[in-house]
KEBAPA-33120 format. One record per residue (C-alpha): chain; x, y, z; residue in one letter. Coordinates in Angstrom, 2 decimals, decimal comma. Layout:
+---------+---------+---------+---------+--------+
: drenkol :      c1 :      c2 :      c3 : drenpa :
+---------+---------+---------+---------+--------+
:       A :       X :       Y :       Z :      A :
...
+---------+---------+---------+---------+--------+
This chain:
+---------+---------+---------+---------+--------+
: drenkol :      c1 :      c2 :      c3 : drenpa :
+---------+---------+---------+---------+--------+
:       A :   19,90 :   -1,74 :  -11,33 :      X :
:       A :   19,56 :    1,96 :  -12,05 :      X :
:       A :   17,45 :    3,37 :  -14,85 :      X :
:       A :   16,96 :    6,97 :  -15,92 :      X :
:       A :   13,53 :    7,96 :  -17,14 :      X :
:       A :   12,13 :   11,05 :  -18,71 :      X :
:       A :    8,46 :   10,30 :  -18,26 :      X :
:       A :    6,08 :   11,75 :  -20,77 :      X :
:       A :    2,82 :    9,89 :  -21,00 :      X :
:       A :    0,74 :   12,09 :  -23,20 :      X :
:       A :   -2,44 :   10,03 :  -23,12 :      X :
:       A :   -1,62 :    7,99 :  -20,02 :      X :
:       A :   -4,77 :    6,00 :  -20,67 :      X :
:       A :   -6,61 :    7,75 :  -17,96 :      X :
:       A :   -9,39 :    5,74 :  -19,10 :      X :
:       A :   -6,97 :    4,32 :  -16,60 :      X :
:       A :   -8,16 :    0,91 :  -16,01 :      X :
:       A :   -8,54 :    1,51 :  -13,26 :      X :
:       A :   -0,39 :   -3,15 :   -4,72 :      X :
:       A :   17,60 :    5,05 :   10,58 :      X :
:       A :   19,23 :    5,15 :    7,59 :      X :
:       A :   22,07 :    3,78 :    5,67 :      X :
:       A :   22,35 :    1,50 :    2,69 :      X :
:       A :   23,94 :    2,50 :   -0,55 :      X :
:       A :   22,20 :    1,78 :   -3,85 :      X :
:       A :   24,07 :   -0,66 :   -6,06 :      X :
:       A :   23,79 :    0,73 :   -9,59 :      X :
:       A :   24,49 :   -1,64 :  -12,47 :      X :
:       A :   22,81 :   -0,22 :  -15,56 :      X :
:       A :   21,09 :    2,94 :  -16,72 :      X :
:       A :   18,41 :    3,32 :  -19,35 :      X :
:       A :   17,31 :    6,63 :  -20,83 :      X :
:       A :   13,76 :    6,91 :  -22,10 :      X :
:       A :   13,40 :    9,86 :  -24,48 :      X :
:       A :   10,74 :   12,43 :  -23,80 :      X :
:       A :    7,85 :   13,31 :  -26,05 :      X :
:       A :    5,72 :   16,42 :  -25,90 :      X :
:       A :    3,31 :   16,60 :  -22,96 :      X :
:       A :    1,12 :   19,38 :  -21,59 :      X :
:       A :    2,75 :   19,25 :  -18,17 :      X :
:       A :    6,23 :   17,80 :  -18,29 :      X :
:       A :    6,62 :   15,00 :  -15,71 :      X :
:       A :    9,88 :   14,91 :  -13,77 :      X :
:       A :   12,90 :   13,06 :  -15,07 :      X :
:       A :   13,56 :   10,14 :  -12,72 :      X :
:       A :   16,24 :    7,69 :  -11,73 :      X :
:       A :   14,99 :    4,27 :  -10,63 :      X :
:       A :   17,37 :    2,24 :   -8,48 :      X :
:       A :   17,32 :   -1,14 :   -6,74 :      X :
:       A :   18,72 :   -0,72 :   -3,23 :      X :
:       A :   18,78 :   -2,35 :    0,16 :      X :
:       A :   17,93 :   -0,63 :    3,44 :      X :
:       A :   18,57 :   -1,84 :    6,99 :      X :
:       A :   15,91 :   -3,13 :    9,34 :      X :
:       A :   16,37 :   -2,43 :   13,03 :      X :
:       A :   17,99 :   -5,83 :   13,60 :      X :
:       A :   20,43 :   -5,29 :   10,73 :      X :
:       A :   18,55 :   -7,43 :    8,22 :      X :
:       A :   18,92 :   -5,91 :    4,71 :      X :
:       A :   15,58 :   -5,27 :    3,03 :      X :
:       A :   15,18 :   -4,95 :   -0,70 :      X :
:       A :   13,66 :   -1,73 :   -2,00 :      X :
:       A :   13,16 :    0,17 :   -5,24 :      X :
:       A :   13,68 :    3,93 :   -5,25 :      X :
:       A :   12,21 :    6,27 :   -7,87 :      X :
:       A :   13,91 :    9,66 :   -7,45 :      X :
:       A :   12,89 :   12,79 :   -9,35 :      X :
:       A :   15,58 :   15,06 :  -10,74 :      X :
:       A :   16,15 :   18,44 :   -9,20 :      X :
:       A :   17,35 :   19,72 :   -5,84 :      X :
:       A :   14,22 :   19,02 :   -3,79 :      X :
:       A :   13,20 :   18,81 :   -1,06 :      X :
:       A :   10,46 :   16,52 :   -2,32 :      X :
:       A :    7,55 :   14,80 :   -0,57 :      X :
:       A :    8,04 :   11,07 :   -0,09 :      X :
:       A :    5,51 :    8,36 :   -0,88 :      X :
:       A :    6,25 :    4,88 :    0,45 :      X :
:       A :    4,41 :    2,40 :   -1,80 :      X :
:       A :    3,70 :   -0,98 :   -0,18 :      X :
:       A :    3,03 :   -4,13 :   -2,19 :      X :
:       A :    0,37 :   -6,63 :   -1,17 :      X :
:       A :    0,56 :  -10,37 :   -0,67 :      X :
:       A :    3,23 :  -12,04 :    1,43 :      X :
:       A :    6,70 :  -10,71 :    2,16 :      X :
:       A :   10,19 :  -11,59 :    0,91 :      X :
:       A :    9,33 :  -10,67 :   -2,67 :      X :
:       A :   11,60 :  -10,02 :   -5,63 :      X :
:       A :   12,79 :   -6,68 :   -6,98 :      X :
:       A :   10,41 :   -7,23 :   -9,88 :      X :
:       A :    7,43 :   -7,10 :   -7,52 :      X :
:       A :    8,79 :   -3,99 :   -5,81 :      X :
:       A :    9,41 :   -2,24 :   -9,13 :      X :
:       A :    5,78 :   -2,74 :  -10,04 :      X :
:       A :    4,73 :   -0,36 :   -7,25 :      X :
:       A :    7,51 :    2,21 :   -7,77 :      X :
:       A :    8,75 :    2,20 :  -11,36 :      X :
:       A :    7,23 :    4,54 :  -13,98 :      X :
:       A :    7,26 :    1,52 :  -16,31 :      X :
:       A :    4,84 :   -0,32 :  -14,00 :      X :
:       A :    1,69 :   -1,73 :  -15,58 :      X :
:       A :   -0,34 :   -0,15 :  -12,75 :      X :
:       A :   -1,90 :    3,20 :  -13,71 :      X :
:       A :   -1,80 :    4,33 :  -10,07 :      X :
:       A :    1,99 :    3,88 :  -10,01 :      X :
:       A :    2,34 :    5,68 :  -13,34 :      X :
:       A :    0,39 :    8,61 :  -11,91 :      X :
:       A :    2,50 :    8,70 :   -8,75 :      X :
:       A :    5,59 :    8,98 :  -10,96 :      X :
:       A :    4,18 :   12,03 :  -12,74 :      X :
:       A :    4,37 :   13,93 :   -9,45 :      X :
:       A :    7,45 :   15,57 :   -7,97 :      X :
:       A :    7,50 :   12,92 :   -5,28 :      X :
:       A :   10,17 :   10,50 :   -4,18 :      X :
:       A :    8,72 :    7,00 :   -4,35 :      X :
:       A :   10,17 :    4,17 :   -2,26 :      X :
:       A :    8,81 :    0,62 :   -2,54 :      X :
:       A :   10,25 :   -1,42 :    0,34 :      X :
:       A :   10,21 :   -5,14 :    0,86 :      X :
:       A :    9,36 :   -6,72 :    4,18 :      X :
:       A :    9,80 :  -10,14 :    5,71 :      X :
:       A :    7,29 :  -12,93 :    5,31 :      X :
:       A :    6,78 :  -12,89 :    9,08 :      X :
:       A :    3,09 :  -12,56 :    9,94 :      X :
:       A :    2,36 :  -10,57 :   13,10 :      X :
:       A :    6,08 :  -10,00 :   13,55 :      X :
:       A :    8,96 :   -8,30 :   11,75 :      X :
:       A :    6,83 :   -7,48 :    8,69 :      X :
:       A :    5,27 :   -4,62 :   10,68 :      X :
:       A :    8,49 :   -3,17 :   12,08 :      X :
:       A :   10,21 :   -3,61 :    8,70 :      X :
:       A :    7,75 :   -1,16 :    7,17 :      X :
:       A :    8,20 :    1,30 :   10,03 :      X :
:       A :   11,97 :    1,14 :    9,47 :      X :
:       A :   11,47 :    1,70 :    5,74 :      X :
:       A :    9,32 :    4,78 :    6,37 :      X :
:       A :   11,97 :    6,22 :    8,68 :      X :
:       A :   14,64 :    5,46 :    6,09 :      X :
:       A :   12,58 :    7,18 :    3,39 :      X :
:       A :   12,32 :   10,36 :    5,46 :      X :
:       A :   16,13 :   10,56 :    5,63 :      X :
:       A :   16,76 :   10,09 :    1,90 :      X :
:       A :   18,72 :   12,81 :    0,10 :      X :
:       A :   16,32 :   15,47 :   -1,22 :      X :
:       A :   13,46 :   14,17 :    0,97 :      X :
:       A :   11,26 :   16,48 :    3,02 :      X :
:       A :   10,81 :   14,56 :    6,29 :      X :
:       A :    7,75 :   16,68 :    7,13 :      X :
:       A :    5,90 :   15,35 :    4,06 :      X :
:       A :    5,93 :   11,56 :    4,16 :      X :
:       A :    2,97 :    9,46 :    3,08 :      X :
:       A :    2,37 :    5,73 :    2,76 :      X :
:       A :    0,10 :    3,91 :    0,33 :      X :
:       A :   -0,58 :    0,17 :    0,17 :      X :
:       A :   -3,29 :   -2,27 :   -0,80 :      X :
:       A :   -4,59 :   -5,52 :    0,65 :      X :
:       A :   -1,85 :   -6,87 :    2,96 :      X :
:       A :    0,17 :   -3,79 :    2,07 :      X :
:       A :   -2,79 :   -1,72 :    3,27 :      X :
:       A :   -2,85 :   -3,64 :    6,54 :      X :
:       A :    0,87 :   -2,98 :    7,08 :      X :
:       A :    0,42 :    0,68 :    6,13 :      X :
:       A :   -2,13 :    1,07 :    8,92 :      X :
:       A :    0,01 :   -0,86 :   11,38 :      X :
:       A :    2,95 :    1,46 :   10,62 :      X :
:       A :    0,70 :    4,44 :   11,37 :      X :
:       A :   -0,12 :    2,83 :   14,72 :      X :
:       A :    3,44 :    1,86 :   15,64 :      X :
:       A :    5,07 :    5,20 :   14,74 :      X :
:       A :    2,31 :    7,82 :   14,61 :      X :
:       A :    4,65 :   10,76 :   13,93 :      X :
:       A :    6,63 :    9,15 :   11,10 :      X :
:       A :    4,03 :    9,85 :    8,39 :      X :
:       A :    1,65 :   12,66 :    7,61 :      X :
:       A :   -0,95 :   10,69 :    5,66 :      X :
:       A :   -1,72 :    7,08 :    4,75 :      X :
:       A :   -3,86 :    5,47 :    2,09 :      X :
:       A :   -5,04 :    1,86 :    2,14 :      X :
:       A :   -6,90 :    0,03 :   -0,60 :      X :
:       A :   -9,08 :   -2,83 :    0,66 :      X :
:       A :   -6,86 :   -3,25 :    3,74 :      X :
:       A :   -6,68 :   -6,83 :    4,96 :      X :
:       A :   -7,06 :   -7,87 :    8,60 :      X :
:       A :   -7,89 :   -4,48 :   10,04 :      X :
:       A :   -9,36 :   -6,35 :   13,03 :      X :
:       A :   -7,95 :   -9,90 :   13,29 :      X :
:       A :  -10,33 :  -10,96 :   16,11 :      X :
:       A :  -13,24 :  -10,52 :   13,70 :      X :
:       A :  -11,47 :  -12,30 :   10,85 :      X :
:       A :  -10,74 :  -15,31 :   13,06 :      X :
:       A :  -14,06 :  -15,07 :   14,90 :      X :
:       A :  -17,39 :  -16,87 :   14,74 :      X :
:       A :  -18,53 :  -17,33 :   11,15 :      X :
:       A :  -22,18 :  -17,34 :   12,19 :      X :
:       A :  -21,91 :  -13,79 :   13,51 :      X :
:       A :  -21,23 :  -10,41 :   11,86 :      X :
:       A :  -19,19 :   -9,52 :    9,93 :      X :
:       A :  -18,93 :  -13,07 :    8,53 :      X :
:       A :  -22,70 :  -13,52 :    8,42 :      X :
:       A :  -22,96 :  -10,38 :    6,26 :      X :
:       A :  -20,65 :  -11,38 :    3,40 :      X :
:       A :  -21,40 :  -13,15 :    0,12 :      X :
:       A :  -20,74 :  -16,87 :   -0,46 :      X :
:       A :  -17,90 :  -15,94 :   -2,81 :      X :
:       A :  -16,28 :  -13,77 :   -0,17 :      X :
:       A :  -16,75 :  -16,47 :    2,44 :      X :
:       A :  -14,94 :  -18,97 :    0,21 :      X :
:       A :  -11,99 :  -16,63 :   -0,41 :      X :
:       A :  -11,69 :  -15,51 :    3,18 :      X :
:       A :  -12,23 :  -18,97 :    4,62 :      X :
:       A :   -9,35 :  -20,40 :    2,58 :      X :
:       A :   -7,08 :  -17,53 :    3,65 :      X :
:       A :   -8,07 :  -17,97 :    7,27 :      X :
:       A :   -7,12 :  -21,66 :    7,17 :      X :
:       A :   -3,73 :  -20,84 :    5,65 :      X :
:       A :   -3,01 :  -18,30 :    8,39 :      X :
:       A :   -3,86 :  -20,52 :   11,37 :      X :
:       A :   -0,29 :  -21,85 :   11,63 :      X :
:       A :    1,13 :  -18,31 :   11,41 :      X :
:       A :   -1,10 :  -17,21 :   14,28 :      X :
:       A :   -0,01 :  -20,18 :   16,39 :      X :
:       A :    3,71 :  -19,57 :   15,75 :      X :
:       A :    3,47 :  -15,82 :   16,33 :      X :
:       A :    1,55 :  -16,23 :   19,60 :      X :
:       A :    4,14 :  -18,68 :   20,90 :      X :
:       A :    6,97 :  -16,35 :   19,95 :      X :
:       A :    5,24 :  -13,38 :   21,60 :      X :
:       A :    4,29 :  -15,47 :   24,65 :      X :
:       A :    0,65 :  -14,47 :   24,19 :      X :
:       A :   -2,52 :  -16,41 :   23,71 :      X :
:       A :   -3,81 :  -16,34 :   20,12 :      X :
:       A :   -6,62 :  -14,07 :   21,28 :      X :
:       A :   -4,17 :  -11,62 :   22,85 :      X :
:       A :   -2,01 :  -11,67 :   19,72 :      X :
:       A :   -4,92 :  -10,87 :   17,41 :      X :
:       A :   -6,02 :   -7,89 :   19,50 :      X :
:       A :   -2,43 :   -6,64 :   19,74 :      X :
:       A :   -2,21 :   -6,48 :   15,92 :      X :
:       A :   -5,58 :   -4,82 :   15,31 :      X :
:       A :   -5,52 :   -1,40 :   13,66 :      X :
:       A :   -9,19 :   -1,08 :   14,59 :      X :
:       A :   -8,43 :   -1,58 :   18,28 :      X :
:       A :   -5,50 :    0,86 :   17,99 :      X :
:       A :   -7,31 :    3,46 :   15,86 :      X :
:       A :   -6,90 :    6,18 :   18,50 :      X :
:       A :   -3,12 :    5,92 :   18,09 :      X :
:       A :   -3,23 :    6,87 :   14,40 :      X :
:       A :   -2,41 :   10,55 :   13,94 :      X :
:       A :   -1,94 :   10,57 :   10,17 :      X :
:       A :   -4,77 :   11,51 :    7,84 :      X :
:       A :   -6,34 :    8,32 :    6,46 :      X :
:       A :   -7,75 :    7,42 :    3,04 :      X :
:       A :   -9,57 :    4,10 :    2,67 :      X :
:       A :  -10,68 :    2,64 :   -0,66 :      X :
:       A :  -13,21 :   -0,20 :   -0,78 :      X :
:       A :  -15,43 :   -1,95 :   -3,31 :      X :
:       A :  -18,72 :   -3,72 :   -2,73 :      X :
:       A :  -17,61 :   -6,30 :   -5,30 :      X :
:       A :  -14,38 :   -7,11 :   -3,44 :      X :
:       A :  -14,50 :  -10,73 :   -2,27 :      X :
:       A :  -11,07 :  -10,79 :   -0,62 :      X :
:       A :  -11,77 :   -7,81 :    1,65 :      X :
:       A :  -15,49 :   -6,98 :    1,63 :      X :
:       A :  -16,29 :   -3,45 :    2,89 :      X :
:       A :  -17,98 :   -4,84 :    6,00 :      X :
:       A :  -14,57 :   -6,12 :    7,13 :      X :
:       A :  -13,26 :   -2,52 :    7,08 :      X :
:       A :  -16,32 :   -0,81 :    8,57 :      X :
:       A :  -15,22 :   -1,36 :   12,16 :      X :
:       A :  -11,99 :    0,54 :   11,46 :      X :
:       A :  -13,93 :    3,36 :    9,80 :      X :
:       A :  -16,15 :    3,63 :   12,88 :      X :
:       A :  -13,19 :    3,48 :   15,27 :      X :
:       A :  -11,34 :    6,27 :   13,46 :      X :
:       A :  -14,45 :    8,44 :   13,57 :      X :
:       A :  -14,83 :    7,82 :   17,32 :      X :
:       A :  -11,16 :    8,77 :   17,78 :      X :
:       A :  -11,74 :   12,13 :   16,06 :      X :
:       A :   -9,74 :   11,23 :   12,94 :      X :
:       A :  -12,42 :   10,30 :   10,40 :      X :
:       A :  -11,11 :    8,62 :    7,29 :      X :
:       A :  -11,74 :    9,85 :    3,78 :      X :
:       A :  -13,64 :    7,02 :    2,07 :      X :
:       A :  -13,73 :    6,08 :   -1,61 :      X :
:       A :  -16,33 :    3,34 :   -2,12 :      X :
:       A :  -17,08 :    1,80 :   -5,52 :      X :
:       A :  -19,56 :   -0,88 :   -6,57 :      X :
:       A :  -18,27 :   -3,17 :   -9,32 :      X :
:       A :  -14,47 :   -3,29 :   -9,12 :      X :
:       A :  -12,56 :   -6,33 :   -7,92 :      X :
:       A :   -9,78 :   -6,57 :   -5,36 :      X :
:       A :   -6,74 :   -4,59 :   -6,54 :      X :
:       A :   -8,70 :   -1,83 :   -8,27 :      X :
:       A :   -6,70 :    0,77 :   -6,29 :      X :
:       A :   -3,57 :   -0,16 :   -8,31 :      X :
:       A :   -5,38 :   -0,95 :  -11,55 :      X :
:       A :   -3,15 :   -3,70 :  -12,96 :      X :
:       A :   -4,22 :   -5,23 :  -16,23 :      X :
:       A :   -4,40 :   -8,98 :  -16,82 :      X :
:       A :   -6,29 :  -11,95 :  -15,41 :      X :
:       A :   -4,53 :  -12,93 :  -12,20 :      X :
:       A :   -5,31 :  -12,83 :   -8,51 :      X :
:       A :   -8,87 :  -11,59 :   -8,00 :      X :
:       A :   -9,25 :  -11,10 :  -11,75 :      X :
:       A :   -8,36 :  -14,68 :  -12,68 :      X :
:       A :  -11,03 :  -16,03 :  -15,00 :      X :
:       A :  -13,08 :  -12,81 :  -14,83 :      X :
:       A :  -12,34 :  -11,58 :  -18,35 :      X :
:       A :  -11,71 :   -8,01 :  -19,41 :      X :
:       A :  -12,68 :   -5,11 :  -17,19 :      X :
:       A :  -16,00 :   -3,51 :  -17,93 :      X :
:       A :  -16,34 :    0,17 :  -18,78 :      X :
:       A :  -17,93 :    0,74 :  -15,40 :      X :
:       A :  -15,00 :   -0,89 :  -13,60 :      X :
:       A :  -12,58 :    1,28 :  -15,54 :      X :
:       A :  -14,51 :    4,42 :  -14,62 :      X :
:       A :  -14,50 :    3,37 :  -10,96 :      X :
:       A :  -10,77 :    2,79 :  -11,04 :      X :
:       A :  -10,18 :    6,15 :  -12,66 :      X :
:       A :  -12,25 :    7,81 :   -9,93 :      X :
:       A :  -10,34 :    5,97 :   -7,21 :      X :
:       A :   -6,99 :    7,00 :   -8,69 :      X :
:       A :   -8,03 :   10,62 :   -9,02 :      X :
:       A :   -9,20 :   10,66 :   -5,39 :      X :
:       A :   -5,93 :    9,10 :   -4,24 :      X :
:       A :   -3,87 :   11,74 :   -6,03 :      X :
:       A :   -6,02 :   14,53 :   -4,57 :      X :
:       A :   -5,62 :   13,08 :   -1,10 :      X :
:       A :   -1,82 :   13,01 :   -1,24 :      X :
:       A :   -1,60 :   16,32 :   -3,11 :      X :
:       A :   -3,57 :   17,97 :   -0,33 :      X :
:       A :   -1,54 :   16,26 :    2,36 :      X :
:       A :    1,81 :   17,17 :    0,82 :      X :
:       A :    0,76 :   20,78 :    0,17 :      X :
:       A :    0,63 :   21,41 :    3,92 :      X :
:       A :    3,98 :   21,65 :    5,61 :      X :
+---------+---------+---------+---------+--------+
């Protein structure tokens, strides 16, 4: 599906409440959205559902938001959270200017190519290399500037963003991760009586404990496939342990109210990056729930049963979004 947008969001609600290279797009329909007056005219865009090839030939779904004009443009790879093998609808929500996420709307107001790739539901396996392949594909897109490629993801998408920066350090110039999950799997699957588990709230322990139980089978299968012990597997997929391999600039967004990924679960990565001489830029807020870095509306996921966002949460989300834009603006300004 291809849609043509002229984006003009005059009030964009930035009380913003606030997730090698072939493969032809298959266009089926176009939709023109008329422009209205705006102080700074956003770029006209074409949004297309495509597939791109993984290294083993597996086609991966993706949504491409391409600005008009000759380019070359910076490229932002936007990575959804949750598990893999998701629908085009999920991918559109992190690439399409019609997304309900203010962060995605703001990305689309920039002269950036935005690619939202899918990845396999293959924990500690092809999900990681699928994202690396998508980043390489993005750099080769028509009108793309391969020297200005960034990646942004949240939760599990943040974890995979960091893993891509480890696995192919030269493929991206900068990466941003909101509440990245499993930055150090040995700690996540470690002794609950010891830090960081002993430092989290009861609510966070309930969320994380349930997730840990669901992932036990994935760890067992992945370790058998890799012919490693579970302990070896977990270390091998730790961005914290591999922090010295990350060459891209790093932005990390966390919230003290996040029960899915409490800040203490990310602190080890922050410390490891600093020791490696690549200190991360940190945006830390107090009241916002998991997913604040995208800013979706509605009561689902971490917001289920929590009611409407408070004014303070909306201000925090706005601050996080502004910091994210500044981070990538600065990154892409340097060639």
